C-alpha positions in Angstrom: -17.8 -25.5 -10.0 -19.5 -23.2 -12.1 -21.7 -20.8 -10.3 -23.1 -17.4 -12.1 -24.4 -14.2 -10.4 -27.3 -12.6 -12.4 -27.8 -8.8 -11.9 -31.4 -7.1 -12.3 -32.4 -3.6 -12.1 -35.3 -3.3 -9.7 -38.6 -2.0 -10.7 -41.9 -1.9 -12.3 -40.2 -3.6 -15.1 -36.9 -5.5 -13.7 -34.4 -5.7 -16.5 -30.9 -7.5 -16.5 -28.0 -5.2 -16.1 -25.2 -5.0 -18.2 -21.5 -4.1 -17.4 -22.2 -4.4 -13.7 -19.2 -5.2 -11.8 -19.8 -8.0 -9.3 -16.7 -9.3 -6.8 -17.1 -12.2 -4.5 -14.9 -12.8 -1.7 -13.9 -16.4 -0.8 -11.5 -15.0 2.0 -12.4 -11.3 2.8 -9.8 -11.1 5.3 -7.4 -12.4 3.3 -8.2 -10.4 0.5 -9.0 -13.7 -1.5 -11.8 -13.1 -4.3 -12.6 -12.7 -7.9 -14.3 -10.0 -10.1 -16.2 -10.0 -13.5 -18.2 -7.6 -15.1 -21.5 -9.0 -16.6 -22.2 -9.5 -20.1 -25.5 -8.1 -21.8 -27.8 -10.6 -20.2 -26.5 -9.4 -16.9 -24.8 -12.7 -16.2 -21.4 -12.9 -14.2 -20.0 -16.4 -14.5 -17.5 -17.7 -11.7 -15.3 -20.9 -11.5 -15.5 -21.4 -7.9 -13.6 -24.0 -5.9 -15.6 -27.1 -4.9 -14.6 -26.8 -1.4 -16.8 -23.5 -1.2 -19.6 -23.7 0.4 -20.1 -20.0 1.9 -18.7 -16.8 -0.1 -17.9 -14.3 2.9 -19.4 -11.1 0.6 -20.9 -10.9 -2.9 -20.6 -7.5 -4.3 -22.3 -5.4 -7.2 -21.4 -2.2 -8.5 -23.9 -1.1 -11.4 -21.6 0.8 -13.7 -25.3 2.6 -15.0 -28.8 2.7 -13.6 -28.6 1.1 -10.1 -27.3 1.4 -6.7 -24.0 -1.1 -5.4 -25.0 -3.8 -3.3 -23.4 -5.8 -0.5 -24.2 -9.1 0.7 -22.4 -10.9 3.4 -22.2 -14.4 4.2 -23.8 -15.8 0.8 -24.6 -19.7 1.3 -23.9 -20.9 -2.6 -27.0 -22.6 -4.5 -26.5 -24.8 -7.0 -25.8 -22.9 -10.3 -25.6 -19.3 -8.6 -28.1 -16.4 -7.5 -30.3 -13.5 -8.8 -29.1 -10.0 -7.1 -31.6 -7.1 -7.4 -30.0 -3.5 -7.8 -32.1 -0.5 -6.5 -33.0 1.6 -9.7 -31.2 5.4 -9.6 -34.4 7.8 -9.2 -32.7 10.9 -11.2 -35.7 12.9 -10.5 -34.9 12.8 -6.7 -32.5 15.0 -5.2 -29.1 14.1 -4.3 -26.1 15.3 -2.8 -25.8 18.7 -5.6 -29.2 18.9 -4.3 -28.0 20.7 -1.0 -26.7 23.4 -2.1 -29.3 24.1 -5.1 -32.4 22.6 -3.7 -32.9 20.8 -7.4 -32.3 17.2 -8.5 -29.4 16.0 -10.8 -29.4 16.6 -14.1 -31.4 14.4 -16.4 -28.7 13.8 -18.4 -25.2 13.3 -17.1 -22.3 11.8 -18.5 -20.6 8.9 -17.1 -16.7 8.7 -17.3 -14.0 6.1 -15.9 -13.8 8.2 -12.8 -17.3 8.6 -12.2 -19.8 11.1 -13.0 -19.2 13.8 -15.1 -20.8 17.5 -16.3 -24.2 17.3 -18.0 -23.8 16.2 -21.4 -25.8 19.4 -22.4 -23.2 21.5 -20.6 -20.4 20.0 -22.5 -21.2 20.4 -26.3 -19.8 22.9 -28.1 -22.2 24.5 -31.0 
């Protein structure tokens, strides 16, 4: 069965989100699932067995702009589903704000292992 998850960044102007990792678990207890990264249109296409009626879980992990989402006991709708991820508010205080009482830097770089230093702090003149 062809089945697609479309990832949308929530907000006043929702938009499809590229580069989000979508993991569908058909048997989470046994660790059986498959992972796909969304294309530039925010779609992750899966080939699932025709026997699958309910997914144990669907995990969406955006690479940027949105917070991760976990859905459990997801019934399979024909064709697929849309998942909205909450937009990250860069002006909101985060864990770094606990010590500095200020929000995260507006320009942060993303690397393979996660958040890095502000871009402006790494540019040498």
